[in-house]
C-alpha positions in Angstrom: -0.1 0.4 -0.3 1.7 3.2 -0.8 0.4 6.5 0.9 1.9 9.6 -0.6 2.8 12.9 2.0 -0.6 14.8 1.4 -2.9 11.7 1.9 -1.1 10.9 5.2 -1.2 14.2 6.5 -5.4 14.2 5.6 -5.6 10.7 7.6 -3.7 12.1 10.2 -5.9 15.4 10.5 -9.0 12.9 10.1 -8.0 10.8 13.0 -7.5 14.1 15.3 -10.7 15.4 14.6 -12.6 12.0 15.3 -10.1 11.3 18.3 -10.9 14.7 19.9 -15.0 14.2 19.2 -14.9 11.2 20.9 -13.1 12.5 24.0 -15.2 15.3 24.1 -18.2 13.8 23.9 -16.8 11.0 26.7 -15.8 13.9 28.7 -19.0 16.2 28.6 -22.2 13.9 27.5 -24.2 17.4 28.4 -22.1 19.2 25.6 -22.3 22.3 27.8 -18.6 22.4 29.2 -16.6 25.0 27.2 -13.0 24.4 26.1 -11.6 25.8 29.5 -13.3 23.8 31.6 -13.1 20.6 29.4 -9.4 21.0 29.8 -9.5 21.7 34.0 -12.1 19.0 34.4 -11.2 16.1 31.8 -7.4 16.8 30.9 -6.8 12.7 30.8 -9.6 12.5 27.8 -7.6 14.8 25.7 -4.1 13.3 26.7 -5.8 9.9 25.6 -6.7 11.6 22.3 -3.2 13.1 21.7 -1.6 9.5 22.0 -3.9 8.2 19.8 -2.9 11.2 17.5 0.7 10.7 18.2 0.6 7.2 17.6 -1.3 7.2 14.1 1.5 9.7 13.0 4.4 7.4 14.2 2.8 4.3 12.1 1.9 6.8 9.0 5.2 7.5 8.9 6.9 4.5 9.4 4.9 3.3 6.6 5.9 6.5 4.0 9.3 5.9 5.5 9.2 1.7 4.3 7.8 2.4 0.9 11.0 4.7 -0.1 
């Protein structure tokens, strides 16, 4: 499977948006928390989303490097 850089960046951005959206929903079921309240109360959800995105970026970078 060949993945060019533009597609890889797009995949990472979509993954980041999905991960942050899911974690935001898990942290705030009533969806009334603001960004600052969410960071203060539910920082571990955002950290988990960051780990997911970083892992996806590393895997994608590995795939891109292997294909060269």
